[in-house]
C-alpha positions in Angstrom: 86.9 69.3 117.8 84.9 68.6 114.7 82.8 71.7 115.1 85.9 73.8 115.5 87.4 72.3 112.3 84.3 72.9 110.3 84.1 76.5 111.5 87.8 77.0 110.7 87.4 75.6 107.2 84.3 77.5 106.4 85.8 80.7 107.8 88.9 80.2 105.7 86.9 79.6 102.5 84.6 82.5 103.2 87.6 84.8 103.3 87.5 84.5 99.5 84.2 86.3 99.5 85.7 89.8 99.1 87.8 88.6 96.2 84.7 87.4 94.3 83.0 90.6 95.4 85.8 92.6 93.8 85.6 90.5 90.7 81.8 91.3 90.4 82.6 95.0 91.0 85.1 95.0 88.1 82.7 93.2 85.8 79.8 95.6 86.8 82.0 98.7 86.3 83.2 97.5 82.9 79.6 97.2 81.9 78.8 100.7 83.3 81.8 102.2 81.4 80.8 100.5 78.2 77.3 102.0 78.6 78.7 105.5 79.1 80.9 105.1 76.0 78.0 103.8 74.0 75.9 106.8 75.2 78.6 109.3 74.1 79.1 107.7 70.7 75.6 107.0 69.6 73.5 109.2 71.9 71.8 105.9 72.6 72.2 104.6 76.1 69.8 104.3 78.9 70.2 105.5 82.5 68.5 102.2 83.5 71.2 100.1 81.9 73.9 102.2 83.5 72.2 102.0 86.9 71.8 98.2 86.5 75.5 97.7 85.9 76.4 100.0 88.9 73.9 98.1 91.0 75.5 94.8 90.1 78.9 96.2 91.0 77.7 97.4 94.4 75.7 94.3 95.2 78.6 92.0 94.6 80.8 94.1 96.7 78.3 94.0 99.6 77.8 90.3 99.3 81.6 89.7 99.3 82.1 91.9 102.4 79.3 90.1 104.2 80.8 86.7 103.3 84.2 87.9 104.6 82.7 89.1 107.9 80.8 85.9 108.4 84.1 84.0 107.7 85.9 86.2 110.2 83.3 85.4 112.9 83.7 81.6 112.1 87.5 81.9 112.4 87.3 83.7 115.7 84.8 81.3 117.1 86.9 78.3 116.0 90.0 79.9 117.6 88.6 81.3 120.9 85.4 79.3 121.7 85.9 75.9 120.1 89.7 76.1 120.7 90.4 74.4 117.4 94.2 73.7 117.1 95.9 72.5 113.9 99.2 73.5 112.3 97.5 74.9 109.2 95.1 76.9 111.3 97.9 78.5 113.2 99.7 79.6 110.1 96.5 80.7 108.4 95.5 82.9 111.4 99.1 84.2 111.7 99.2 85.3 108.1 95.6 86.6 108.2 96.3 88.6 111.3 99.4 90.2 109.9 97.5 91.2 106.8 94.7 92.5 109.0 97.1 94.9 110.7 96.9 97.0 107.5 93.2 97.5 107.8 93.3 100.3 110.4 91.6 100.6 112.9 89.4 97.6 113.3 91.6 95.1 111.4 94.7 96.4 113.4 92.9 95.7 116.7 91.7 92.2 115.6 95.1 91.3 114.1 96.9 92.3 117.4 94.5 90.4 119.6 94.8 87.2 117.5 98.6 87.4 117.3 98.9 88.0 121.0 96.7 85.0 121.6 98.2 82.5 119.2 102.0 83.2 119.3 102.4 82.2 123.0 100.3 79.1 122.3 102.1 78.0 119.2 102.9 74.6 120.8 99.1 73.9 121.2 98.8 73.9 117.4 101.2 71.0 116.9 99.8 67.6 115.9 102.3 65.5 117.8 100.8 62.8 120.0 100.2 64.0 123.5 103.2 63.2 125.8 102.1 61.6 129.1 103.5 63.5 132.0 105.1 61.4 134.8 
């Protein structure tokens, strides 16, 4: 169970990767637009500086997407292979799956698969002590 918990936590945290990638994209594009405006006002701007800012924007986007995909793999391994079950994980996966439905077509398929898997098994995600059957 410890391995599944670690995978679930790492997967959840890595889902923030695209947010930081977007932040880097915004910062890089602000720099690129400032280079363009400087070039127009002073006729002094370099294509290298503009390319550098656009490169930063694209690299942070790519790194964020990769982090998000690695996190998704961790989440799916924790859910399906390690069979990690915790109440927070159920709700995280439910919300994540519903949001994934909007990312047609791949996100929709993944969201449906996860929801179909976790909803009937909701009781498995409870932390109550195991009741001994008689």
